[in-house]
C-alpha positions, 0 to 999 in steps of 0.5 A: 177848827173843831166841828161839832155834829148835832142831831135834831129831833126830826133827823132822829125820828126819820133816821130811826125808821130808815135804819129799821128798813135798811140796817146798813144805814147806821154804818153809812151815817157813822161814816158821814159823821166822820166826813162832816167833821173834816168837811162841814160844807159837804154836799150840794149848797141849798142856800142859808148855810144848808147842804144836801148830801147824797148818801148811798145805802148798801142794804138798799143796793141802789147807790147814791142816786137811789139812796138817802138824802141828808140835809145839814145846816151850819151855824155861822159863816164859813168864809174859807177853811184855810182862814179858820182858826184851829180853836174855832168851833163850827156846829153842823146840824143834821136837820133831816134824812129821807129816802130818795124813792119816797121823797124827791126833794124838800121845798124852800119853805120846808128847809126854812122850817127845819132851820127854824126848829133845829134846836 
């Protein structure tokens, strides 16, 4: 199974401002990319093939609970990892990232809008 990670414009814009604020975030995002490649369903399910990932920011010093949240969306259904063919390609979109101290959560309406505008 091949996993492709795609970054949306919204994610890029928000990540850029957070990286300026928290320089270590670039390393955490690189580690997240590796984790998503091996496990596309990482995080808490939000429905609609979307997941919320708690991400610690080392330079913030607050651990996962006070760190960032990354919202991902998987294109296509994933029934079970074992049933997947090795040649199958899964696309994981990084929809948005936000600082937990600035935004508590995203609404279902916001999530649907992010999925709609993912490309």
